[in-house]
Steps between C-alpha positions, in 0.01 A plus 500: 500500500248242601223393267143564616291189441243513779278765648707757686276453805568125518855567614650559843533869601879509448451337160228756425745782574762339275241452224386862531861617481551290186183641343617855576830423326316359200269800455776752572656433159389787274431283195294249697307782663434652158365163383269480801372851430434409137301193604277700735286587198451135406657210317771574243687299242871482569567687173293796625696502824842520340378755247356721775815476712737531203700204632622187327279195495760298691523757781121525532472120496761480775306745721170327427650165599603647835157654554338171404723304742365716782142457374468874442388445141297233319577388149304323229613391159292562189662386180856626496431786744498507878261731683567629851273636771536589867435228756246669725525242779874551545460878475232491770733300726783743425273795584396335827863448598580856401212631713612287797833682499422843359145578615549845654176461697665227706851643533581589859733799538480562875810489714593180677381487862797306627827567677782607266756243396818488701 
C-alpha cells in the first residue's frame, strides 16, 4: 500500500481513487478501527489502548504505526510513554472523499437513456 505524505486533494484523480482505496483497506482492519473508535474520545497513552483492546503491546504498536503512516493518528512522546490522537485534517479529507462517492443525495439511479449494447 502506498504511503500518504501529502494532502489527498493534491493528487491526480486516479491517484485520489487509489489513495481512498488504500485508506479503506487500512480502516477495514477490525483492530485499527477499534483504535480509531477509542481515540474519538481524545488522546490516549499507548498503554491505555492495549489495555482497552486486550491486545499485546507489539500488536497495538504495529497497528498504530500503520495508522500513523497514513496520517490517521498523531503521536507525541512524553517521558517513556507515547500518546496518540486522531488527525482531524486527514479524517476530514477521508470524509470528503467518502461523501464524493457515497453521498446518497447525489447518486443517480435513473435508467440510461441510450441504445442498448449490441
